[in-house]
C-alpha positions as a Markdown table, in Angstrom:
| # | Residue | x | y | z |
|---|---|---|---|---|
| 1 | Met | 229.4 | 138.4 | -15.4 |
| 2 | Thr | 226.4 | 139.2 | -17.6 |
| 3 | Lys | 225.7 | 142.7 | -19.0 |
| 4 | Lys | 222.7 | 142.8 | -16.7 |
| 5 | Asp | 225.0 | 142.1 | -13.7 |
| 6 | Gln | 227.5 | 144.7 | -14.9 |
| 7 | Leu | 224.8 | 147.3 | -15.4 |
| 8 | Val | 223.4 | 146.7 | -11.9 |
| 9 | Asn | 226.8 | 147.1 | -10.4 |
| 10 | Ile | 227.3 | 150.4 | -12.2 |
| 11 | Leu | 223.9 | 151.7 | -11.2 |
| 12 | Arg | 224.6 | 150.8 | -7.5 |
| 13 | Gln | 227.5 | 153.3 | -7.7 |
| 14 | Asn | 225.9 | 156.0 | -9.9 |
| 15 | Ala | 222.3 | 155.8 | -11.1 |
| 16 | Arg | 222.5 | 159.2 | -12.7 |
| 17 | Met | 224.4 | 158.1 | -15.7 |
| 18 | Ser | 222.7 | 158.4 | -19.1 |
| 19 | Asn | 221.8 | 155.3 | -21.1 |
| 20 | Glu | 224.5 | 156.4 | -23.6 |
| 21 | Gln | 227.1 | 156.6 | -20.9 |
| 22 | Leu | 226.1 | 153.2 | -19.6 |
| 23 | Ala | 226.1 | 151.7 | -23.1 |
| 24 | Ala | 229.6 | 153.0 | -23.8 |
| 25 | Met | 230.8 | 151.4 | -20.5 |
| 26 | Leu | 229.1 | 148.0 | -21.3 |
| 27 | Asp | 229.9 | 148.0 | -25.0 |
| 28 | Ile | 226.2 | 147.7 | -26.0 |
| 29 | Ser | 223.7 | 150.1 | -27.5 |
| 30 | Ala | 221.7 | 152.6 | -25.5 |
| 31 | Ala | 218.5 | 150.8 | -26.6 |
| 32 | Glu | 219.8 | 147.6 | -25.0 |
| 33 | Val | 220.6 | 149.5 | -21.8 |
| 34 | Ala | 217.1 | 150.9 | -21.8 |
| 35 | Glu | 215.6 | 147.4 | -22.3 |
| 36 | Ile | 217.6 | 145.9 | -19.5 |
| 37 | Ile | 216.7 | 148.7 | -17.1 |
| 38 | Lys | 213.0 | 148.4 | -18.1 |
| 39 | Glu | 213.2 | 144.6 | -17.4 |
| 40 | Leu | 214.9 | 145.2 | -14.0 |
| 41 | Glu | 212.2 | 147.7 | -13.0 |
| 42 | Glu | 209.3 | 145.6 | -14.2 |
| 43 | Ser | 210.6 | 142.6 | -12.3 |
| 44 | Gly | 211.0 | 144.5 | -9.1 |
| 45 | Met | 214.8 | 144.2 | -8.9 |
| 46 | Ile | 215.1 | 148.0 | -9.3 |
| 47 | Ile | 212.5 | 149.6 | -7.0 |
| 48 | Gly | 213.7 | 153.2 | -7.0 |
| 49 | Tyr | 216.5 | 155.7 | -7.5 |
| 50 | Thr | 217.6 | 157.9 | -4.6 |
| 51 | Ala | 220.4 | 160.3 | -3.7 |
| 52 | Ile | 222.6 | 159.6 | -0.7 |
| 53 | Ile | 222.3 | 162.8 | 1.4 |
| 54 | Asn | 224.7 | 163.7 | 4.1 |
| 55 | Glu | 222.0 | 164.5 | 6.6 |
| 56 | Glu | 224.4 | 166.1 | 9.1 |
| 57 | Glu | 225.4 | 168.7 | 6.5 |
| 58 | Tyr | 221.9 | 169.1 | 5.0 |
| 59 | Asp | 219.9 | 169.4 | 8.3 |
| 60 | Arg | 221.9 | 169.7 | 11.5 |
| 61 | Asn | 218.6 | 169.3 | 13.5 |
| 62 | Ser | 217.7 | 165.9 | 12.0 |
| 63 | Val | 218.0 | 162.8 | 14.1 |
| 64 | Ser | 218.3 | 159.2 | 13.0 |
| 65 | Ala | 217.9 | 156.1 | 15.2 |
| 66 | Phe | 218.4 | 152.4 | 14.8 |
| 67 | Ile | 215.8 | 150.5 | 16.8 |
| 68 | Glu | 216.0 | 146.9 | 17.8 |
| 69 | Val | 212.5 | 145.3 | 18.1 |
| 70 | Arg | 211.7 | 142.0 | 19.7 |
| 71 | Val | 208.5 | 140.5 | 18.3 |
| 72 | Ser | 206.2 | 137.7 | 19.4 |
| 73 | Pro | 204.4 | 136.7 | 16.3 |
| 74 | Glu | 200.8 | 135.7 | 17.0 |
| 75 | Val | 198.4 | 133.4 | 15.1 |
| 76 | Asn | 197.7 | 135.0 | 11.7 |
| 77 | Cys | 200.1 | 137.8 | 12.4 |
| 78 | Gly | 203.8 | 136.9 | 11.7 |
| 79 | Tyr | 207.0 | 138.9 | 11.3 |
| 80 | Asp | 206.0 | 140.1 | 7.8 |
| 81 | Asp | 202.7 | 141.5 | 9.2 |
| 82 | Val | 204.3 | 143.4 | 12.0 |
| 83 | Ala | 207.0 | 144.7 | 9.7 |
| 84 | Ala | 204.4 | 145.9 | 7.2 |
| 85 | Val | 202.6 | 147.9 | 9.9 |
| 86 | Ile | 205.8 | 149.4 | 11.1 |
| 87 | Ala | 206.9 | 150.3 | 7.5 |
| 88 | Gln | 203.7 | 152.3 | 7.0 |
| 89 | Tyr | 204.8 | 155.1 | 9.4 |
| 90 | Pro | 206.4 | 158.1 | 7.6 |
| 91 | Glu | 209.2 | 158.3 | 10.2 |
| 92 | Val | 210.4 | 154.8 | 9.3 |
| 93 | Ala | 213.2 | 154.8 | 6.7 |
| 94 | Ala | 213.9 | 151.0 | 6.7 |
| 95 | Val | 212.8 | 147.8 | 8.3 |
| 96 | Tyr | 214.7 | 144.5 | 8.3 |
| 97 | Leu | 214.1 | 141.0 | 9.6 |
| 98 | Met | 217.2 | 140.0 | 11.6 |
| 99 | Ser | 218.9 | 137.0 | 13.1 |
| 100 | Gly | 220.3 | 137.2 | 16.5 |
| 101 | Gly | 219.1 | 138.8 | 19.7 |
| 102 | Tyr | 216.2 | 140.8 | 18.2 |
| 103 | Asp | 213.8 | 140.3 | 15.3 |
| 104 | Leu | 213.4 | 143.5 | 13.5 |
| 105 | Ala | 215.8 | 146.4 | 12.8 |
| 106 | Val | 214.0 | 149.7 | 12.2 |
| 107 | Thr | 215.7 | 152.9 | 11.1 |
| 108 | Val | 213.8 | 156.0 | 12.0 |
| 109 | Lys | 214.3 | 159.7 | 11.1 |
| 110 | Gly | 213.0 | 162.6 | 13.1 |
| 111 | Thr | 213.5 | 166.3 | 13.6 |
| 112 | Asn | 214.7 | 165.9 | 17.2 |
| 113 | Leu | 215.3 | 163.3 | 19.9 |
| 114 | Arg | 211.9 | 163.8 | 21.4 |
| 115 | Asp | 210.2 | 163.0 | 18.1 |
| 116 | Val | 212.0 | 159.7 | 17.9 |
| 117 | Ala | 211.3 | 158.9 | 21.5 |
| 118 | Leu | 207.6 | 159.7 | 21.1 |
| 119 | Phe | 207.4 | 157.5 | 18.0 |
| 120 | Val | 208.9 | 154.6 | 20.0 |
| 121 | Ser | 206.7 | 155.1 | 23.0 |
| 122 | Asp | 203.4 | 156.1 | 21.3 |
| 123 | Arg | 203.4 | 154.1 | 18.1 |
| 124 | Leu | 206.0 | 151.3 | 18.0 |
| 125 | Ala | 206.1 | 149.8 | 21.5 |
| 126 | Pro | 202.2 | 149.5 | 21.8 |
| 127 | Leu | 201.9 | 147.5 | 18.6 |
| 128 | Asn | 200.4 | 144.0 | 19.0 |
| 129 | Gly | 203.3 | 141.5 | 18.9 |
| 130 | Val | 206.0 | 144.0 | 20.0 |
| 131 | Leu | 207.7 | 142.7 | 23.1 |
| 132 | Ser | 210.5 | 145.2 | 23.5 |
| 133 | Thr | 212.5 | 147.9 | 21.8 |
| 134 | Thr | 216.0 | 149.2 | 22.2 |
| 135 | Thr | 216.8 | 152.6 | 20.6 |
| 136 | His | 220.3 | 153.6 | 19.4 |
| 137 | Phe | 220.7 | 157.1 | 18.2 |
| 138 | Ile | 223.0 | 157.5 | 15.3 |
| 139 | Leu | 225.6 | 160.1 | 16.3 |
| 140 | Arg | 227.6 | 160.2 | 13.1 |
| 141 | Arg | 227.7 | 158.4 | 9.7 |
| 142 | Tyr | 231.0 | 157.3 | 8.4 |
| 143 | Lys | 229.9 | 155.3 | 5.4 |
| 144 | Glu | 226.6 | 154.4 | 3.7 |
| 145 | Lys | 225.9 | 152.6 | 0.5 |
| 146 | Asp | 229.6 | 152.4 | -0.3 |
| 147 | Lys | 230.0 | 156.2 | 0.1 |
| 148 | Met | 232.3 | 157.8 | 2.6 |
| 149 | Phe | 231.0 | 160.7 | 4.7 |
| 150 | Ile | 234.3 | 161.7 | 6.3 |
| 151 | Lys | 237.0 | 163.6 | 4.6 |
| 152 | Asn | 240.6 | 162.9 | 5.4 |
| 153 | Thr | 241.8 | 166.5 | 5.2 |
| 154 | Asp | 244.5 | 166.4 | 7.8 |
| 155 | Glu | 247.6 | 164.2 | 8.1 |
| 156 | Arg | 246.0 | 161.5 | 10.2 |
| 157 | Thr | 247.2 | 158.0 | 9.4 |
| 158 | Leu | 244.3 | 155.6 | 8.9 |
| 159 | Val | 244.6 | 151.9 | 9.6 |
| 160 | Ser | 244.1 | 150.0 | 6.4 |
| 161 | Pro | 241.4 | 147.2 | 6.5 |
């Protein structure tokens, strides 16, 4: 595994480490770490740095939903075009092209169930090319980006994977 690959794996787990800390872990100089990071950013491989927030603890009124969207691409308006329009809305956290029974997976955040429902009915469903939507409200997060959201504080026995 190259130093670049090792660095990417470390950054996936903790992007807050200093270049000096990363250099010590990789047995290279901090300047080399900075150069690799700059290269990754300029190439578009690293597109941002974010914190993983436990939304249920931070804002108990926030709501997230996973929306399945079936699309009928039209001439000069394919999946990428429909996805680009959907991604422009501030409520939209993520958009993915999928295989299977639907075409796009859209993750939406709102302040309440009504906000999400209005987004779907007023903005998403009427878009050209959108055939149907199915909304699934996220009731609880257990794991996201390799981070666990649940604490095993009691004596429950968990089934090992």
